[in-house]
C-alpha positions in Angstrom: 258.1 -15.5 200.4 255.6 -18.3 200.2 255.6 -21.9 201.5 253.7 -25.0 200.4 252.8 -27.8 202.8 251.5 -31.1 201.7 249.8 -33.6 204.1 249.4 -37.2 203.0 246.4 -38.5 205.0 244.7 -41.9 205.4 241.8 -41.0 203.0 243.0 -37.9 201.3 245.9 -35.6 200.6 245.8 -31.8 201.1 248.2 -29.1 200.1 248.2 -25.5 201.2 250.1 -22.4 200.4 250.9 -19.9 203.2 252.6 -16.6 203.5 255.4 -15.6 205.8 252.9 -15.1 208.7 251.4 -18.5 208.2 248.2 -17.4 206.7 246.6 -20.0 204.4 246.1 -18.4 201.0 244.9 -21.4 198.9 244.4 -25.1 199.4 243.6 -28.2 197.3 242.6 -31.8 198.2 242.2 -35.2 196.7 240.5 -38.2 198.2 241.2 -41.9 197.9 240.3 -45.2 199.6 241.9 -47.6 202.0 242.2 -51.2 200.8 240.8 -53.7 203.3 241.4 -57.2 202.0 240.7 -58.9 205.3 239.3 -58.3 208.8 241.4 -55.6 210.6 243.6 -55.3 207.5 244.3 -51.9 206.0 246.8 -51.1 203.3 247.5 -48.7 200.5 249.7 -48.6 197.4 251.9 -45.5 197.4 250.8 -44.4 193.9 247.6 -43.0 195.3 249.6 -40.7 197.6 252.0 -39.7 194.9 249.3 -38.8 192.4 247.3 -36.8 195.0 250.4 -35.0 196.2 251.6 -34.0 192.8 248.1 -32.8 191.7 247.4 -30.8 194.9 250.8 -29.2 195.0 250.5 -28.1 191.4 246.9 -26.9 192.0 247.8 -24.6 194.9 250.8 -23.2 193.0 248.6 -22.4 190.0 245.6 -21.1 191.9 247.6 -18.8 194.1 248.8 -16.6 191.2 252.2 -16.5 193.0 255.3 -16.5 190.8 257.1 -19.8 191.1 260.4 -18.1 192.1 258.6 -16.7 195.2 257.9 -20.2 196.5 260.7 -20.7 199.0 260.2 -24.3 200.0 257.9 -27.3 200.2 257.4 -29.6 203.3 255.6 -32.9 203.6 253.8 -34.5 206.5 252.1 -37.9 206.5 249.9 -40.5 208.2 251.4 -42.9 210.7 253.0 -45.1 208.1 252.9 -48.6 209.8 255.3 -50.9 208.0 256.2 -48.3 205.4 256.4 -49.2 201.8 258.7 -52.2 201.1 260.7 -51.2 198.0 263.4 -52.9 195.9 266.7 -51.3 195.0 265.1 -49.3 192.2 262.7 -47.9 194.9 259.8 -49.7 193.3 257.0 -50.9 195.7 256.9 -54.6 196.3 253.8 -54.6 198.4 251.2 -52.2 199.7 252.0 -50.2 202.9 250.4 -51.8 206.0 249.2 -48.5 207.4 248.6 -47.5 211.1 245.1 -49.0 211.3 246.1 -52.4 210.1 245.9 -54.9 213.0 246.9 -58.1 211.3 250.2 -58.6 213.2 248.6 -60.3 216.2 250.8 -63.3 216.3 254.0 -61.2 215.9 252.9 -58.9 218.7 252.2 -61.9 220.9 255.6 -63.4 220.1 257.4 -60.1 221.1 255.5 -59.9 224.3 256.4 -63.5 225.2 260.0 -63.4 224.1 261.4 -59.9 224.7 261.2 -58.0 228.0 258.8 -55.1 228.0 261.3 -53.1 230.1 264.0 -53.7 227.5 261.9 -52.4 224.7 260.8 -49.5 226.8 264.3 -48.6 227.9 265.6 -48.4 224.3 262.6 -47.1 222.3 260.5 -45.3 224.9 257.5 -47.2 223.5 255.5 -50.3 224.1 254.4 -53.3 222.1 251.3 -53.2 220.0 250.3 -54.2 216.4 249.8 -50.4 215.7 253.6 -50.1 215.5 255.4 -50.6 212.2 257.9 -53.1 213.5 255.2 -55.7 214.1 253.9 -55.2 210.6 257.4 -55.6 209.2 257.6 -58.9 211.1 254.3 -60.0 209.6 255.6 -59.4 206.0 258.7 -61.4 206.9 256.7 -64.3 208.2 253.9 -64.3 205.6 255.5 -62.9 202.4 258.9 -64.6 202.0 258.5 -64.2 198.2 259.0 -60.4 198.6 261.1 -60.4 201.8 264.3 -61.4 200.0 263.7 -58.7 197.4 263.3 -55.8 199.9 265.9 -53.0 199.8 264.3 -50.8 202.5 261.0 -49.8 204.1 260.1 -46.2 203.3 257.4 -44.3 205.1 254.5 -42.6 203.2 255.7 -39.1 203.4 259.4 -40.1 202.8 258.3 -42.0 199.7 256.8 -38.8 198.5 260.0 -36.8 199.4 261.9 -39.3 197.3 259.6 -38.8 194.3 260.2 -35.1 194.6 263.9 -35.1 195.2 265.4 -38.5 194.5 266.7 -38.5 198.1 265.9 -41.3 200.5 265.8 -40.2 204.2 263.6 -40.5 207.3 262.9 -38.0 210.1 263.0 -38.7 213.8 259.2 -38.7 214.3 258.7 -41.2 211.5 261.6 -43.4 212.7 260.3 -43.3 216.3 256.8 -44.2 215.1 258.0 -47.5 213.6 258.4 -48.5 217.3 260.6 -51.3 218.6 263.7 -50.6 216.5 264.6 -46.9 217.1 266.8 -45.9 220.0 265.5 -42.6 221.4 268.7 -41.8 223.3 271.1 -42.4 220.4 268.6 -41.2 217.8 269.4 -44.0 215.5 268.4 -47.6 214.8 269.0 -50.1 217.6 271.2 -52.9 216.3 270.3 -54.9 219.5 266.5 -54.6 218.9 266.8 -55.3 215.2 268.6 -58.5 215.9 266.2 -59.5 218.7 263.2 -58.9 216.4 264.7 -60.5 213.3 264.5 -57.2 211.3 267.7 -56.6 209.2 269.0 -53.1 210.1 269.9 -52.5 206.5 266.1 -52.6 205.7 265.8 -49.3 207.5 266.9 -45.9 205.9 270.4 -45.0 206.7 269.9 -41.2 206.6 267.9 -39.9 209.6 267.2 -36.2 209.7 265.4 -33.5 211.7 261.9 -32.6 210.5 263.2 -29.1 209.8 266.1 -30.3 207.5 266.1 -29.7 203.8 266.4 -33.3 202.4 266.8 -32.3 198.8 265.5 -30.2 195.9 262.8 -30.7 193.3 264.2 -32.5 190.4 263.7 -31.6 186.7 261.3 -34.6 186.3 259.2 -33.9 189.4 259.1 -30.2 188.5 256.9 -31.1 185.5 254.5 -33.0 187.8 254.3 -30.6 190.8 254.5 -27.3 188.9 257.3 -26.0 191.1 260.7 -24.8 189.9 263.5 -27.3 189.6 265.7 -26.7 192.7 263.0 -25.7 195.1 264.0 -26.9 198.6 262.0 -29.8 200.0 261.9 -30.0 203.8 261.7 -33.4 205.5 258.6 -32.7 207.6 257.2 -35.5 209.8 254.3 -37.5 211.2 251.1 -35.5 210.9 250.1 -35.1 214.6 253.4 -33.7 216.0 254.0 -31.3 213.1 250.3 -30.2 213.3 250.9 -29.2 216.9 253.8 -26.9 215.9 251.5 -25.3 213.3 248.8 -24.9 215.9 251.2 -22.8 218.1 251.9 -25.4 220.8 255.6 -24.7 220.3 255.2 -21.4 222.1 252.4 -22.1 224.6 252.9 -24.2 227.6 250.5 -26.4 229.5 247.9 -26.5 226.7 246.5 -29.6 225.0 246.1 -30.2 221.3 243.1 -32.2 220.2 243.4 -33.8 216.8 240.4 -35.1 214.9 240.3 -37.5 212.0 240.4 -41.2 211.3 242.7 -41.3 214.3 241.9 -38.9 217.1 244.4 -38.0 219.9 245.0 -35.4 222.6 248.6 -34.3 222.7 250.9 -31.9 224.5 254.4 -30.6 223.5 257.0 -30.6 226.2 260.8 -29.9 226.3 263.2 -32.8 226.8 262.8 -36.5 226.6 259.6 -38.1 228.0 259.0 -41.8 228.4 255.8 -43.0 230.0 255.2 -46.4 228.3 252.8 -44.8 225.9 253.1 -43.4 222.4 255.9 -40.8 222.0 256.6 -39.1 218.7 259.7 -37.0 217.9 259.1 -33.9 215.8 261.6 -31.1 216.0 265.0 -31.0 217.8 264.3 -32.5 221.3 260.6 -31.7 221.5 258.2 -34.6 221.8 254.5 -35.2 221.5 252.7 -37.5 224.0 249.4 -38.7 222.7 246.4 -40.5 224.2 244.9 -42.1 221.1 241.3 -42.7 220.2 240.4 -44.5 216.9 237.8 -42.8 214.8 235.1 -44.6 212.9 
């Protein structure tokens, strides 16, 4: 049995094939750029992720020499998706994704801090208020792009957009939902109607189907099979935000009291613990009720 993992990153996408023991057999990578149209702005059109993901998945499948029927599943992880991709009802992008490093939502962040209790946000979401979080970027699009706001069907995270391209299924996992920030209830594990109303974000703009990172969301379609090189019907696992799923891969799931240090465009030291943890700092849900607490440092 063999597995393929695909990670959609800020400046590149990498796919790997591993065996049952987790040994990496082959890998492939594609690089791309971040669009920076203004000071502290950072955005990407999803087509660069999709092209890179399809190409690297197909490359590792072909380079491995493994029979396609022996590839048991594919899982996707991705960058902190910021606003996510605003799509119409045909799942076509209406605007680039405002990714994690985009800091344009300064006035929206200030408004939230002035008008909504910090304790209220913390008690519901377990997070704080910062323009890093996707909900502030969604508010920016509402305030500055009314021409597309009325056309939006939903906001879809980078890796979930790729899952849709592979399977035709639209879903979001807990870690990605929690990373949007001020609209996800970490106790009920669903969108907070109260916070959505307070922030002026229509709850229907958020994906209805919320799953575990380990759940099979769908299967490779006939159309995507031609692009990724995998058999039609190959299971596609939801995956999650890159940092928490990387910790599981690094063995933190089984080793207590050890820190995980992640390097890249975004650097963070993290630790996996059992149970729910709220400390007014970033909290990401990955698998079941395990969380990742990170102390972030931005790379150059």
